[in-house]
C-alpha positions as CSV (number, residue, x, y, z in Angstrom):
1,X,89.8,85.0,104.4
2,X,92.7,83.0,103.1
3,X,95.8,85.1,102.8
4,X,97.4,84.0,99.3
5,X,101.0,83.0,99.9
6,X,102.9,85.3,98.1
7,X,101.4,87.9,100.7
8,X,101.9,85.8,103.7
9,X,105.3,85.5,102.7
10,X,105.9,89.1,101.8
11,X,104.5,89.9,105.6
12,X,106.7,87.8,107.3
13,X,110.1,88.8,105.5
14,X,108.6,92.8,106.5
15,X,108.2,91.5,109.9
16,X,111.2,89.8,110.2
17,X,113.0,93.1,108.9
18,X,110.9,94.7,112.0
19,X,112.8,92.7,114.2
20,X,116.3,92.7,113.1
21,X,116.0,96.7,113.2
22,X,115.2,96.3,116.4
23,X,117.6,94.1,117.6
24,X,120.3,96.0,116.2
25,X,118.8,99.2,118.1
26,X,119.3,96.9,120.9
27,X,122.6,95.9,120.6
28,X,123.7,99.7,119.7
29,X,122.2,100.7,123.2
30,X,123.5,97.8,124.6
31,X,127.1,98.7,123.4
32,X,126.6,102.5,124.5
33,X,126.0,101.3,128.2
34,X,128.5,98.6,128.0
35,X,126.2,95.7,128.6
36,X,126.3,94.1,125.7
37,X,124.6,89.9,125.8
38,X,127.2,87.0,126.8
39,X,127.4,85.8,123.0
40,X,128.2,88.6,121.5
41,X,131.0,89.5,124.1
42,X,132.5,85.8,124.0
43,X,132.5,86.2,120.4
44,X,134.5,89.9,120.7
45,X,136.8,87.9,122.7
46,X,138.0,86.4,119.7
47,X,140.6,87.5,117.7
48,X,139.1,89.2,114.5
49,X,136.0,88.4,116.6
50,X,134.1,91.4,116.5
51,X,135.0,92.3,112.6
52,X,133.3,88.5,112.1
53,X,130.4,90.5,113.9
54,X,130.2,93.3,111.9
55,X,129.8,91.6,108.6
56,X,127.5,89.1,110.0
57,X,125.2,91.3,111.6
58,X,125.3,93.8,108.7
59,X,125.1,91.4,106.5
60,X,121.7,89.9,107.8
61,X,120.3,93.6,108.2
62,X,120.9,94.7,104.6
63,X,119.4,91.3,103.3
64,X,116.2,91.2,105.4
65,X,115.6,94.7,104.6
66,X,116.1,94.7,100.9
67,X,114.0,91.6,100.4
68,X,111.6,93.8,102.3
69,X,111.5,96.9,100.5
70,X,111.6,94.5,97.3
71,X,114.9,95.6,96.0
72,X,114.0,99.1,95.4
73,X,117.2,101.3,94.3
74,X,117.9,105.0,94.2
75,X,119.8,107.1,91.8
76,X,122.4,109.0,92.9
77,X,124.4,110.5,89.7
78,X,125.4,107.4,87.5
79,X,125.2,105.2,90.8
80,X,122.2,102.7,90.9
81,X,122.1,101.8,95.2
82,X,119.8,99.4,97.0
83,X,117.7,101.9,99.0
84,X,117.8,99.5,101.9
85,X,121.6,99.4,101.5
86,X,122.0,103.4,101.5
87,X,119.5,103.4,105.0
88,X,121.3,100.6,106.4
89,X,125.0,102.3,105.4
90,X,123.5,105.5,106.7
91,X,122.6,104.3,109.6
92,X,125.9,102.4,110.5
93,X,128.0,105.0,109.6
94,X,126.6,107.5,111.6
95,X,126.7,105.2,115.1
96,X,130.1,104.5,114.4
97,X,131.2,108.2,114.0
98,X,128.9,108.8,117.3
99,X,131.7,106.4,119.2
100,X,134.6,108.4,118.5
101,X,133.1,111.2,121.4
102,X,132.2,108.3,123.6
103,X,135.4,107.7,126.1
104,X,134.4,104.3,126.5
105,X,134.2,103.4,122.8
106,X,136.6,104.2,120.2
107,X,135.8,104.7,116.4
108,X,137.2,101.9,114.1
109,X,137.8,102.5,110.5
110,X,138.5,98.8,110.1
111,X,135.0,97.9,111.7
112,X,133.2,100.3,109.7
113,X,134.9,98.8,106.4
114,X,133.6,95.4,107.8
115,X,130.2,96.7,108.3
116,X,130.1,98.1,104.4
117,X,131.6,94.5,103.5
118,X,128.6,93.1,105.4
119,X,125.6,95.6,103.7
120,X,127.4,94.7,100.5
121,X,127.0,90.6,101.2
122,X,123.6,91.2,102.3
123,X,122.4,93.0,99.4
124,X,124.1,90.9,96.9
125,X,122.5,87.6,98.6
126,X,118.9,89.6,98.8
127,X,119.1,90.2,94.9
128,X,120.6,86.6,94.1
129,X,117.6,85.3,96.2
130,X,114.7,87.4,94.4
131,X,116.1,86.9,91.2
132,X,116.0,83.0,91.8
133,X,112.4,83.5,92.7
134,X,111.2,85.2,90.2
135,X,113.0,83.3,87.5
136,X,110.9,80.1,89.4
137,X,107.4,82.1,89.4
138,X,108.5,83.1,85.3
139,X,108.8,79.1,84.9
140,X,105.5,78.2,86.5
141,X,103.7,81.2,84.7
142,X,105.5,79.6,81.3
143,X,104.3,75.9,82.2
144,X,100.6,77.1,83.2
145,X,100.9,79.5,79.7
146,X,101.5,76.4,77.5
147,X,99.0,74.4,79.1
148,X,96.3,76.8,78.4
149,X,97.0,76.9,75.1
150,X,97.6,73.1,74.8
151,X,93.6,73.3,75.8
152,X,92.4,75.9,74.1
153,X,89.5,75.0,71.6
154,X,90.2,74.5,68.1
155,X,87.6,75.8,64.9
156,X,86.4,72.5,64.5
157,X,85.4,72.2,68.5
158,X,83.8,75.7,68.2
159,X,81.6,74.3,64.7
160,X,80.8,71.0,66.2
161,X,77.3,71.0,68.9
162,X,78.1,69.6,72.2
163,X,76.1,66.9,73.2
164,X,72.9,67.2,75.2
165,X,73.3,67.7,78.9
166,X,77.2,68.0,78.6
167,X,79.6,71.0,78.6
168,X,81.9,70.8,76.1
169,X,85.4,71.7,76.2
170,X,84.6,74.2,73.3
171,X,81.9,76.0,76.1
172,X,84.2,76.0,79.3
173,X,87.4,77.3,77.4
174,X,86.0,79.7,75.1
175,X,87.2,83.3,75.6
176,X,84.2,85.8,76.4
177,X,85.0,87.8,73.6
178,X,81.8,90.1,74.2
179,X,81.6,90.5,77.6
180,X,83.1,94.0,78.5
181,X,86.6,93.8,80.6
182,X,85.6,95.4,83.6
183,X,88.7,97.0,85.2
184,X,88.1,97.6,89.1
185,X,89.7,101.2,90.0
186,X,93.1,101.0,91.6
187,X,92.8,102.3,95.0
188,X,95.0,105.1,95.9
189,X,98.0,104.8,98.4
190,X,98.0,107.0,101.4
191,X,101.2,109.0,101.4
192,X,104.3,107.5,103.3
193,X,105.7,110.3,105.0
194,X,104.0,110.2,108.4
195,X,105.1,106.5,108.6
196,X,108.7,107.4,107.6
197,X,108.6,110.6,109.9
198,X,106.9,108.3,113.0
199,X,109.7,105.8,112.4
200,X,112.4,108.4,112.8
201,X,111.0,110.1,115.7
202,X,110.3,106.8,117.5
203,X,114.3,105.7,116.0
204,X,115.6,108.9,117.6
205,X,114.0,109.2,120.8
206,X,114.9,105.5,121.6
207,X,118.8,106.5,121.0
208,X,118.1,109.4,123.2
209,X,116.9,107.3,125.8
210,X,119.3,104.9,125.4
211,X,122.4,107.8,126.1
212,X,120.1,109.4,128.9
213,X,120.4,105.7,130.6
214,X,124.0,105.5,130.1
215,X,124.8,108.8,131.3
216,X,122.9,107.9,134.5
217,X,124.4,104.6,134.8
218,X,128.3,106.8,135.2
219,X,128.8,107.0,131.3
220,X,130.5,110.7,130.2
221,X,130.5,112.3,126.8
222,X,133.4,113.8,125.7
223,X,131.1,116.5,124.1
224,X,127.3,116.9,124.0
225,X,127.9,116.9,120.2
226,X,128.1,112.9,120.6
227,X,124.5,113.0,120.8
228,X,123.6,114.3,117.2
229,X,125.2,111.2,114.9
230,X,124.1,108.6,117.5
231,X,120.3,110.1,117.3
232,X,120.5,111.0,113.5
233,X,121.9,106.9,112.8
234,X,119.0,105.7,115.1
235,X,116.7,108.2,113.3
236,X,117.7,106.9,109.9
237,X,117.0,103.2,110.6
238,X,113.7,104.3,112.6
239,X,113.1,106.1,109.0
240,X,113.4,102.5,107.6
241,X,111.1,101.2,109.5
242,X,108.2,103.3,109.1
243,X,108.6,102.7,105.4
244,X,108.9,99.0,106.0
245,X,105.3,99.0,108.4
246,X,104.0,101.3,105.3
247,X,104.8,98.9,102.7
248,X,103.3,95.8,104.9
249,X,100.1,98.0,105.5
250,X,99.5,99.0,102.1
């Protein structure tokens, strides 16, 4: 079976978004365990390197998630916001807030602001790319429509009999006005909530497991409530990942 190019591209984008979510969760768990990869530690060693890391990481995550969700939006009163941007922003806010309750980590408003900037830039870049691709598709469709109109049979062609044994242009391109239009019923999609709930449970469980490993390695919590924002943030990202899987399948 030949997969249409647009379907293949969408599958790749959704898969890339899933990989980005997993990588982001892995970085958060590694930070809680004080075991960040060497490349990230070297970046953080530069003045302002951690701020650059926040912008780049969150921009990349918001970019692929917005493309995977096809630019879906949510309305909050008079505000129209990107669904991917909201999910990523909520997740990073809860993750950053949880750092205030870890003795080995600190809550940084500057880091959070850089994260928001990254989300904004990522969503804007995704919208720019999606708009450019849509304009290109519209141009191609306009060319095909013009070509179809140019090759359409004229009244003179319709009245002129075709030579024996030769199928004329009018015979091949004449519209089938007498044929009934058959519309196949559109299959109903299953509900998305099992995927969203499953992703939230997996994300929260993964974060709880990471925190448990951190405690086993000697990390201490200032208060048990520190689990709440960290697990909630991971659950929000997991819910977004579950919805991406749902959109990939249906």
